[in-house]
C-alpha positions in Angstrom: -169.8 74.1 -145.5 -166.8 71.7 -144.0 -168.5 71.9 -140.5 -171.5 70.7 -141.6 -172.5 67.0 -142.0 -174.7 64.2 -140.4 -174.8 65.0 -136.5 -176.7 62.4 -135.5 -174.0 60.2 -133.7 -171.8 63.6 -133.2 -171.2 64.3 -129.8 -168.7 66.7 -127.9 -167.3 66.9 -124.3 -167.0 70.2 -122.4 -163.1 69.6 -120.8 -163.5 72.7 -118.7 -166.6 74.4 -116.9 -167.2 75.7 -113.7 -171.0 74.7 -112.8 -171.0 74.8 -109.4 -170.8 78.5 -109.4 -173.9 80.2 -108.4 -175.3 81.5 -111.4 -175.4 77.7 -113.1 -175.9 75.5 -109.9 -179.0 77.1 -109.6 -180.4 75.9 -112.8 -178.5 72.4 -112.9 -181.9 70.5 -114.1 -182.1 72.9 -117.4 -178.3 73.2 -117.7 -178.0 69.2 -117.8 -181.1 69.1 -120.6 -179.5 71.7 -122.8 -176.3 69.5 -122.9 -178.8 66.4 -124.1 -180.0 68.5 -126.7 -176.6 69.7 -128.4 -174.9 66.2 -127.9 -172.3 66.9 -124.9 -172.2 63.7 -123.6 -169.8 64.6 -120.6 -168.0 68.0 -118.7 -165.5 68.3 -116.1 -166.2 70.5 -113.2 -163.3 72.4 -112.3 -162.6 73.3 -108.7 -160.8 76.8 -107.7 -160.6 76.5 -104.5 -160.5 74.6 -101.6 -163.6 76.1 -99.7 -166.2 75.6 -102.8 -164.5 72.3 -103.6 -167.2 70.2 -101.8 -169.9 71.8 -104.1 -167.6 70.3 -106.8 -166.9 66.8 -105.5 -171.2 66.7 -105.0 -172.2 67.4 -108.5 -169.6 65.2 -109.8 -170.9 62.5 -107.4 -174.4 63.0 -108.4 -174.3 63.2 -111.7 -172.9 60.4 -114.0 -171.3 62.1 -116.8 -169.9 65.4 -114.6 -166.3 64.4 -113.5 -164.5 66.9 -111.0 -160.8 68.3 -110.6 -159.2 69.3 -107.3 -156.9 72.5 -107.0 -156.6 76.3 -106.4 -156.7 79.0 -109.1 -153.7 81.1 -109.4 -155.7 84.4 -109.3 -157.1 83.2 -105.6 -154.8 85.0 -103.3 -156.8 84.9 -99.9 -157.7 81.6 -99.9 -156.1 78.4 -97.7 -153.1 77.1 -99.3 -153.2 73.6 -100.5 -150.0 71.0 -99.5 -148.6 68.3 -101.7 -150.3 66.3 -99.3 -153.7 67.9 -99.1 -154.1 67.7 -103.3 -152.2 64.1 -102.9 -155.7 62.9 -100.6 -158.3 65.1 -102.6 -157.2 63.6 -105.5 -158.4 60.4 -104.2 -161.8 61.1 -104.4 -164.1 59.0 -106.6 -164.6 60.9 -110.1 -161.8 63.3 -109.5 -159.4 63.0 -113.0 -157.2 66.1 -112.8 -155.4 68.2 -110.5 -156.2 72.5 -110.9 -156.8 74.4 -112.2 -153.5 75.4 -111.4 -150.7 78.2 -113.0 -149.7 81.7 -113.2 -151.7 84.7 -113.7 -149.7 88.2 -113.4 -153.0 89.8 -115.4 -154.0 91.9 -112.1 -150.5 92.9 -110.6 -151.9 95.6 -109.1 -148.6 98.1 -108.3 -146.6 94.7 -107.5 -143.7 93.2 -109.3 -143.6 90.0 -110.8 -140.9 89.1 -108.3 -143.5 89.5 -105.5 -145.6 87.1 -107.3 -143.4 83.8 -105.7 -146.8 82.9 -103.6 -148.2 82.2 -107.4 -144.9 80.2 -108.4 -144.8 78.2 -105.3 -148.4 77.1 -105.2 -148.0 76.1 -109.1 -144.9 74.1 -108.0 -147.3 72.2 -105.4 -150.1 71.2 -107.5 -147.2 70.1 -110.4 -145.7 67.7 -107.6 -149.4 66.3 -106.6 -149.9 65.7 -110.1 -146.7 64.3 -110.6 -147.4 62.1 -107.2 -151.0 60.7 -108.3 -150.0 60.5 -112.1 -153.6 62.4 -112.8 -152.8 65.4 -115.3 -153.2 69.3 -114.7 -154.9 71.8 -116.0 -153.2 74.9 -115.9 -153.9 78.4 -116.7 -151.6 81.1 -117.8 -152.3 84.9 -118.5 -149.7 87.5 -119.1 -147.1 84.8 -117.4 -146.3 82.6 -120.7 -142.7 82.3 -120.1 -142.6 81.1 -116.3 -145.6 79.1 -116.8 -143.4 77.1 -119.4 -140.5 77.7 -117.2 -141.8 76.1 -114.3 -143.4 72.9 -115.9 -140.1 72.2 -117.1 -138.0 72.6 -114.1 -140.8 70.4 -112.2 -141.4 67.7 -115.3 -145.0 68.7 -115.3 -144.9 66.6 -119.0 -144.7 63.1 -117.0 -148.7 63.5 -115.5 -149.1 65.7 -118.8 -152.3 68.0 -119.0 -153.9 70.6 -120.3 -153.2 74.0 -121.1 -156.9 75.5 -120.8 -158.5 78.3 -122.5 -155.6 79.0 -124.2 -155.4 82.4 -125.5 -151.4 82.3 -126.2 -149.1 82.7 -129.1 -148.2 79.7 -131.6 -144.7 79.6 -129.8 -146.3 79.1 -126.3 -148.6 76.7 -127.9 -145.3 74.8 -129.1 -143.7 75.0 -125.9 -146.5 73.2 -124.0 -146.9 70.5 -126.8 -143.3 69.9 -126.5 -144.1 69.2 -122.9 -147.1 66.6 -123.9 -149.4 69.3 -123.1 -152.8 69.3 -124.8 -154.1 72.8 -125.9 -157.9 73.7 -125.4 -160.1 76.1 -126.8 -162.9 78.3 -125.6 -165.7 80.4 -127.3 -162.6 82.9 -127.3 -161.9 81.5 -130.5 -165.1 82.4 -132.1 -164.3 86.1 -131.5 -163.6 88.4 -134.6 -160.3 89.9 -132.9 -159.3 86.3 -131.7 -157.3 86.2 -135.2 -153.7 85.0 -133.7 -155.4 82.3 -131.7 -157.5 81.0 -135.0 -154.1 80.7 -136.5 -153.1 79.0 -133.5 -156.0 76.5 -133.7 -155.4 76.1 -137.5 -152.0 74.8 -136.2 -152.6 72.4 -133.5 -151.9 68.8 -133.9 -156.0 67.4 -133.8 -154.5 64.5 -131.3 -153.9 67.3 -129.2 -156.6 69.6 -129.0 -159.1 69.9 -126.5 -162.3 72.3 -126.2 -164.1 73.6 -123.5 -166.6 76.6 -122.4 -165.0 77.7 -119.2 -168.4 78.6 -118.5 -170.4 80.6 -116.8 -167.8 82.6 -118.5 -166.9 83.6 -122.2 -169.6 82.3 -124.6 -168.7 82.0 -127.9 -170.8 83.2 -131.0 -173.3 83.6 -130.8 -174.1 83.8 -127.2 -171.3 85.7 -126.7 -171.8 88.2 -123.9 -174.6 85.9 -122.1 -174.1 83.5 -119.7 -172.2 80.5 -120.9 -172.8 76.9 -120.1 -171.5 73.2 -121.4 -174.3 73.0 -124.2 -172.3 75.8 -125.9 -169.3 74.0 -126.4 -170.5 72.3 -129.8 -170.4 76.3 -131.3 -166.5 75.7 -130.1 -166.5 72.9 -132.4 -168.1 74.1 -135.1 -166.2 77.4 -135.4 -163.2 75.0 -135.1 -164.0 72.7 -137.8 -165.4 75.5 -140.2 -161.3 77.4 -139.7 -159.6 74.2 -140.3 -162.0 72.8 -143.3 -162.3 69.8 -141.7 -165.8 67.5 -140.6 -167.4 68.6 -137.5 -167.5 64.3 -137.1 -164.0 64.6 -137.1 -163.1 67.5 -134.8 -166.0 66.1 -132.2 -164.8 62.4 -132.4 -160.7 63.5 -132.0 -161.8 66.0 -128.8 -163.7 63.4 -127.2 -160.8 61.1 -127.9 -158.6 63.2 -126.8 -160.5 63.8 -123.1 -160.9 60.2 -122.3 -156.8 59.6 -123.2 -156.0 62.6 -121.2 -158.4 62.0 -118.4 -157.7 58.4 -118.1 -159.6 57.4 -115.1 -162.7 58.8 -116.6 -165.4 56.6 -117.9 -167.1 56.3 -121.5 
């Protein structure tokens, strides 16, 4: 199989996880041990709101191979709203390599119109402006909002700090729109699902020099762990699937996605 080969020097990086969430934080020693067993060298623990940010920063401070981001997820409505100055100040914390996750999520409108989601669009603009001010890349979440996401990225010139479309599930046209703005595309365990045919086509077409892999743990565990609690160690299954999908050696996928991680998150140390 194309995805097999000598694995002795293969290392993977989980470019997006939430190991501060209680179900993972309470098993941190085991989680880190399983990362080592699965050749996962680094992980990026991503912020979703300001109240839990101290936990994200503490985990990054305690573990040399874990990095952090600062941001407020678009799905979190009743939570303290960050200003550009807040994000710029917090981004100066050691081990913070990115702004986000941020973006737009119209999936749960709950009777409201897209016009009612202006608060999300303003929050997204705030994050892009903070990324431009700090020079740190963006971690972007988009769900049922691809057109507005790409539009705001263009309007706010998000391509200057660049960033990543995390847990990508959109069409090739959306991927192309993000690639054209200097963004990377990150694939999660969703790409391993049998139902994800369109996404698998995108994974075949994305240039390897613009690809990242992630778990988004504790969610979206890849096959063969689908439906179970996800963890950073499982990111290798995403890499193995993509290697087979593209007919390329696993070593090539591992090396490229790891190099891409350090190129994008340039303040992270090997």
